[in-house]
N, C-alpha and C positions, 0 to 999 in steps of 0.2 A: 505491499500499500503505499504510497506515497502523496509527501504533506499534502500539494496540487488538493486531492481526494476530501479533504478535511474543512472546506473554502475558509481560510485564515484568514485575520489581515496581518499588514503587513505591519505591527505591531505584537499581535501573536508570534508574528514564525521569530521574531527578533527570540522574542523572549525565549520561547522552544528553543530555539540553535544554541541560546548563552547555559542553557539545563541542560544540552546533548553535548555541549563539547565542559562543561564540569564532568573532574573527576569524583564527583558527592557529592549530597543537596544542596542548595542550596540557598539563602535566605530568600524574601521583598529586598532587603539595604543591600545585600553580595548582590546579586540580579543589575538595581540601579549603575554602584558602582561599575560594569563589565560595557557599562552607557553612556555616554557624554549626558546628550538626546532622553532618557525615560527617567521620571517621576517615581516619588513610594506609591501616590494614585493614582499611579495605568498602570504598572506592575503589580499591584494588589491585588486592584479589577482582575487584569489580564487572570493571573492563576488561578481566583476564582468561577469564571467564563471556562477553560484550562483543569480546573476542578468534575465544575460541574461532564465537563463533554467527556470524560476519562483517559485524558488525554495524559497529563500528570496525575502522580499521586502524592501525597505527606512520607517522606519519608522518615520525620522524628523532627520529636520538638525538641529542643536547644535551647543553652540559653547568648542569649545576644547582649552583654552587658552585664546587668541585672535582668531585662522580661527573657523568659519564651517568647521564643518564636519558635515557627515552622520551618522544616525544610522543607523541598523537595525536590525531585526527582522523576 
């Protein structure tokens, strides 16, 4: 199955590309750091959509500083 089969937006493809290239699960703020043109609000909205479509999954719950965050694969 090709990525084009999922009718994704450009931003959704960008986030998936970052996750696919990562060697581990990433939290939203780590995804934002990979691209200057992404904001945390955009990434969080995209992650929600990708989760609903079962294109990504939560890898684990991790600490980001003192806050618990989800990492995604």
